[in-house]
N, CA and C atoms as an extended XYZ file, in Angstrom:
243
Properties=species:S:1:pos:R:3:atomname:S:1:resname:S:1:resid:I:1 pbc="F F F"
N        19.235       19.295      -25.909 N   MET     1
C        19.780       18.838      -24.646 CA  MET     1
C        20.393       17.450      -24.871 C   MET     1
N        21.577       17.242      -24.328 N   SER     2
C        22.230       15.952      -24.527 CA  SER     2
C        21.525       14.864      -23.732 C   SER     2
N        21.709       13.644      -24.190 N   GLU     3
C        21.066       12.502      -23.516 CA  GLU     3
C        21.545       12.381      -22.077 C   GLU     3
N        22.827       12.659      -21.830 N   LEU     4
C        23.386       12.571      -20.479 CA  LEU     4
C        22.721       13.586      -19.547 C   LEU     4
N        22.479       14.790      -20.035 N   VAL     5
C        21.812       15.813      -19.235 CA  VAL     5
C        20.379       15.386      -18.938 C   VAL     5
N        19.696       14.817      -19.916 N   GLN     6
C        18.319       14.370      -19.701 CA  GLN     6
C        18.264       13.256      -18.661 C   GLN     6
N        19.187       12.316      -18.719 N   VAL     7
C        19.219       11.225      -17.741 CA  VAL     7
C        19.477       11.784      -16.348 C   VAL     7
N        20.402       12.696      -16.223 N   ALA     8
C        20.705       13.296      -14.919 CA  ALA     8
C        19.492       14.041      -14.373 C   ALA     8
N        18.767       14.726      -15.250 N   LYS     9
C        17.566       15.459      -14.845 CA  LYS     9
C        16.501       14.502      -14.307 C   LYS     9
N        16.341       13.372      -14.948 N   ILE    10
C        15.368       12.364      -14.506 CA  ILE    10
C        15.827       11.722      -13.202 C   ILE    10
N        17.103       11.391      -13.107 N   GLU    11
C        17.615       10.733      -11.898 CA  GLU    11
C        17.407       11.580      -10.654 C   GLU    11
N        17.471       12.907      -10.786 N   LYS    12
C        17.249       13.800       -9.644 CA  LYS    12
C        15.817       13.717       -9.143 C   LYS    12
N        14.915       13.218       -9.958 N   ARG    13
C        13.495       13.159       -9.597 CA  ARG    13
C        13.059       11.778       -9.116 C   ARG    13
N        13.995       10.903       -8.912 N   ILE    14
C        13.689        9.563       -8.410 CA  ILE    14
C        13.996        9.544       -6.922 C   ILE    14
N        13.015        9.143       -6.140 N   PHE    15
C        13.146        9.105       -4.690 CA  PHE    15
C        12.874        7.690       -4.197 C   PHE    15
N        13.426        7.371       -3.053 N   THR    16
C        13.141        6.077       -2.441 CA  THR    16
C        12.127        6.292       -1.326 C   THR    16
N        10.963        5.702       -1.502 N   ILE    17
C         9.884        5.770       -0.522 CA  ILE    17
C         9.397        4.348       -0.301 C   ILE    17
N         9.307        3.960        0.970 N   ARG    18
C         8.905        2.593        1.333 CA  ARG    18
C         9.831        1.557        0.705 C   ARG    18
N        11.088        1.935        0.523 N   GLY    19
C        12.069        1.011       -0.034 CA  GLY    19
C        11.959        0.806       -1.534 C   GLY    19
N        11.152        1.638       -2.191 N   VAL    20
C        10.924        1.513       -3.630 CA  VAL    20
C        11.315        2.829       -4.297 C   VAL    20
N        11.971        2.734       -5.443 N   GLN    21
C        12.293        3.943       -6.184 CA  GLN    21
C        11.052        4.413       -6.934 C   GLN    21
N        10.700        5.689       -6.736 N   VAL    22
C         9.484        6.245       -7.322 CA  VAL    22
C         9.746        7.626       -7.903 C   VAL    22
N         8.809        8.056       -8.736 N   MET    23
C         8.768        9.439       -9.210 CA  MET    23
C         7.411       10.000       -8.814 C   MET    23
N         7.390       11.266       -8.471 N   LEU    24
C         6.128       11.914       -8.125 CA  LEU    24
C         5.307       12.147       -9.384 C   LEU    24
N         4.000       12.162       -9.224 N   ASP    25
C         3.111       12.341      -10.370 CA  ASP    25
C         3.404       13.627      -11.135 C   ASP    25
N         3.718       14.678      -10.415 N   ARG    26
C         4.006       15.953      -11.100 CA  ARG    26
C         5.239       15.853      -11.982 C   ARG    26
N         6.247       15.097      -11.527 N   ASP    27
C         7.467       14.935      -12.320 CA  ASP    27
C         7.230       14.064      -13.553 C   ASP    27
N         6.431       13.016      -13.399 N   LEU    28
C         6.081       12.183      -14.555 CA  LEU    28
C         5.274       12.986      -15.575 C   LEU    28
N         4.342       13.778      -15.069 N   ALA    29
C         3.523       14.599      -15.970 CA  ALA    29
C         4.402       15.579      -16.742 C   ALA    29
N         5.340       16.192      -16.064 N   GLU    30
C         6.247       17.123      -16.746 CA  GLU    30
C         7.089       16.396      -17.789 C   GLU    30
N         7.552       15.212      -17.444 N   LEU    31
C         8.357       14.415      -18.368 CA  LEU    31
C         7.580       14.111      -19.653 C   LEU    31
N         6.286       13.799      -19.499 N   TYR    32
C         5.445       13.473      -20.649 CA  TYR    32
C         4.720       14.697      -21.226 C   TYR    32
N         5.017       15.862      -20.641 N   GLU    33
C         4.464       17.130      -21.113 CA  GLU    33
C         2.935       17.157      -21.114 C   GLU    33
N         2.368       16.689      -19.998 N   VAL    34
C         0.922       16.740      -19.788 CA  VAL    34
C         0.661       17.301      -18.396 C   VAL    34
N        -0.582       17.699      -18.142 N   GLU    35
C        -0.942       18.146      -16.798 CA  GLU    35
C        -1.004       16.939      -15.869 C   GLU    35
N        -0.680       17.166      -14.610 N   THR    36
C        -0.733       16.082      -13.618 CA  THR    36
C        -2.123       15.464      -13.585 C   THR    36
N        -3.133       16.303      -13.629 N   ARG    37
C        -4.522       15.836      -13.605 CA  ARG    37
C        -4.789       14.890      -14.778 C   ARG    37
N        -4.294       15.248      -15.955 N   ALA    38
C        -4.512       14.421      -17.146 CA  ALA    38
C        -3.789       13.081      -17.023 C   ALA    38
N        -2.599       13.092      -16.454 N   LEU    39
C        -1.849       11.846      -16.250 CA  LEU    39
C        -2.616       10.909      -15.316 C   LEU    39
N        -3.092       11.444      -14.203 N   LYS    40
C        -3.836       10.629      -13.243 CA  LYS    40
C        -5.114       10.067      -13.868 C   LYS    40
N        -5.818       10.878      -14.642 N   GLN    41
C        -7.044       10.416      -15.294 CA  GLN    41
C        -6.743        9.294      -16.282 C   GLN    41
N        -5.664        9.431      -17.032 N   ALA    42
C        -5.300        8.407      -18.011 CA  ALA    42
C        -4.975        7.087      -17.325 C   ALA    42
N        -4.271        7.157      -16.211 N   VAL    43
C        -3.940        5.930      -15.472 CA  VAL    43
C        -5.212        5.291      -14.932 C   VAL    43
N        -6.083        6.082      -14.322 N   LYS    44
C        -7.323        5.537      -13.752 CA  LYS    44
C        -8.212        4.901      -14.819 C   LYS    44
N        -8.228        5.492      -16.022 N   ARG    45
C        -9.042        4.939      -17.111 CA  ARG    45
C        -8.453        3.654      -17.684 C   ARG    45
N        -7.181        3.434      -17.444 N   ASN    46
C        -6.490        2.280      -18.033 CA  ASN    46
C        -5.797        1.424      -16.977 C   ASN    46
N        -6.412        1.265      -15.823 N   LEU    47
C        -5.794        0.538      -14.706 CA  LEU    47
C        -5.310       -0.859      -15.090 C   LEU    47
N        -6.005       -1.508      -15.989 N   ALA    48
C        -5.632       -2.869      -16.379 CA  ALA    48
C        -4.256       -2.919      -17.050 C   ALA    48
N        -3.791       -1.815      -17.566 N   ARG    49
C        -2.489       -1.772      -18.244 CA  ARG    49
C        -1.315       -1.599      -17.285 C   ARG    49
N        -1.610       -1.338      -16.011 N   PHE    50
C        -0.560       -1.052      -15.045 CA  PHE    50
C        -0.531       -2.119      -13.957 C   PHE    50
N         0.665       -2.411      -13.425 N   PRO    51
C         0.730       -3.354      -12.305 CA  PRO    51
C         0.028       -2.755      -11.079 C   PRO    51
N        -0.419       -3.609      -10.192 N   ALA    52
C        -1.170       -3.168       -9.012 CA  ALA    52
C        -0.381       -2.171       -8.164 C   ALA    52
N         0.932       -2.296       -8.151 N   ASP    53
C         1.759       -1.417       -7.334 CA  ASP    53
C         2.326       -0.225       -8.122 C   ASP    53
N         1.711        0.098       -9.258 N   PHE    54
C         2.210        1.189      -10.095 CA  PHE    54
C         2.162        2.535       -9.380 C   PHE    54
N         1.122        2.754       -8.590 N   MET    55
C         1.009        4.034       -7.882 CA  MET    55
C         0.416        3.812       -6.502 C   MET    55
N         0.743        4.748       -5.622 N   PHE    56
C         0.174        4.739       -4.280 CA  PHE    56
C         0.173        6.162       -3.749 C   PHE    56
N        -0.656        6.406       -2.738 N   GLU    57
C        -0.721        7.727       -2.124 CA  GLU    57
C         0.255        7.775       -0.964 C   GLU    57
N         0.888        8.921       -0.814 N   LEU    58
C         1.820        9.115        0.283 CA  LEU    58
C         1.072        9.314        1.589 C   LEU    58
N         1.663        8.828        2.667 N   THR    59
C         1.102        9.094        3.987 CA  THR    59
C         1.475       10.523        4.380 C   THR    59
N         0.840       11.024        5.411 N   GLU    60
C         1.153       12.376        5.876 CA  GLU    60
C         2.626       12.481        6.284 C   GLU    60
N         3.158       11.443        6.935 N   ASN    61
C         4.562       11.454        7.338 CA  ASN    61
C         5.495       11.474        6.128 C   ASN    61
N         5.138       10.761        5.074 N   GLU    62
C         5.959       10.752        3.864 CA  GLU    62
C         5.959       12.126        3.196 C   GLU    62
N         4.796       12.767        3.175 N   VAL    63
C         4.708       14.113        2.606 CA  VAL    63
C         5.558       15.074        3.440 C   VAL    63
N         5.440       14.992        4.754 N   GLU    64
C         6.233       15.860        5.644 CA  GLU    64
C         7.725       15.656        5.399 C   GLU    64
N         8.128       14.419        5.185 N   SER    65
C         9.534       14.123        4.913 CA  SER    65
C         9.990       14.776        3.609 C   SER    65
N         9.163       14.705        2.570 N   LEU    66
C         9.514       15.326        1.294 CA  LEU    66
C         9.579       16.849        1.418 C   LEU    66
N         8.697       17.429        2.216 N   VAL    67
C         8.736       18.882        2.444 CA  VAL    67
C        10.025       19.240        3.175 C   VAL    67
N        10.374       18.481        4.211 N   SER    68
C        11.574       18.796        4.990 CA  SER    68
C        12.849       18.638        4.168 C   SER    68
N        12.809       17.785        3.152 N   GLN    69
C        13.969       17.594        2.271 CA  GLN    69
C        13.950       18.583        1.099 C   GLN    69
N        12.952       19.469        1.081 N   SER    70
C        12.771       20.458        0.009 CA  SER    70
C        12.536       19.819       -1.355 C   SER    70
N        11.974       18.614       -1.356 N   VAL    71
C        11.603       17.947       -2.604 CA  VAL    71
C        10.334       18.573       -3.142 C   VAL    71
N         9.404       18.873       -2.232 N   ILE    72
C         8.171       19.564       -2.590 CA  ILE    72
C         8.080       20.814       -1.714 C   ILE    72
N         7.481       21.883       -2.229 N   PRO    73
C         7.454       23.133       -1.467 CA  PRO    73
C         6.519       23.133       -0.254 C   PRO    73
N         5.427       22.358       -0.324 N   SER    74
C         4.495       22.355        0.803 CA  SER    74
C         3.584       21.143        0.736 C   SER    74
N         2.907       20.890        1.857 N   LYS    75
C         1.938       19.791        1.904 CA  LYS    75
C         0.708       20.116        1.081 C   LYS    75
N         0.471       21.385        0.832 N   LYS    76
C        -0.751       21.835        0.177 CA  LYS    76
C        -1.004       21.128       -1.153 C   LYS    76
N         0.050       20.874       -1.939 N   GLN    77
C        -0.162       20.263       -3.243 CA  GLN    77
C        -0.616       18.809       -3.154 C   GLN    77
N        -0.545       18.213       -1.969 N   PHE    78
C        -0.984       16.835       -1.810 CA  PHE    78
C        -2.333       16.716       -1.119 C   PHE    78
N        -2.986       17.835       -0.867 N   GLU    79
C        -4.314       17.788       -0.280 CA  GLU    79
C        -5.294       17.238       -1.302 C   GLU    79
N        -6.308       16.532       -0.838 N   LEU    80
C        -7.301       15.975       -1.740 CA  LEU    80
C        -8.055       17.088       -2.431 C   LEU    80
N        -8.308       16.890       -3.708 N   ARG    81
C        -9.007       17.916       -4.479 CA  ARG    81
C       -10.349       17.426       -4.887 C   ARG    81
């Protein structure tokens, strides 16, 4: 895959939420070829390596907005596990 195609693929997964450009955990996990669960565990185990604002949880309204924009298929994937 060409570098230009890879950049375009990544750019499609960047969203603006709360005025900040972000990527969803599932998209980052796919980019790094790991399970979402494994990515989250690695971040939690190494919090000191990340800035305080590295991650945040979406509000219900933010999730609803992403569903309505067809960014995510349903709210179900954001339910607490």
